Phi, psi and omega in degrees: 000318180295324180293320180295315179297317179296320179296318179295318179296318178296319179298315178296321179296313181292325178292326180285338180291331184277355185262007182287154181285147179292150177300153184299322180298317179293324177297318177296321179294322185265007183290153173252139186262144174238137182260127176264102185294323182296322181256358183057051182234144178248118184245131176273138178233135174227123180056044178064023177229146176285130176218153176086205187258126173260141182231139175228150181231153177273188183297332181270358179093003180278138180293122179237000181212123178207110180226158178253124181257143172216113181055051176069010181241135176292115183272324183202136173273113185279352179259004182296145182279135177292150179295144181255000000 
């Protein structure tokens, strides 16, 4: 009886280990990009959510938008100026 109970507990433990979410870095690597033509921005999507770094350019090709997304929330503005 103890072996059966121990086997069931081990089975549930191992089954629960496989359901964790992938690390954010891996989500960024495996993301698919969508291009927003109106704003000239490239957004990465993983599992229907924005993740990773979005980049936008102006008419001359200069980067004017660069932010880091995590779970549909802007986590960091990568173009912010450091304090002087």
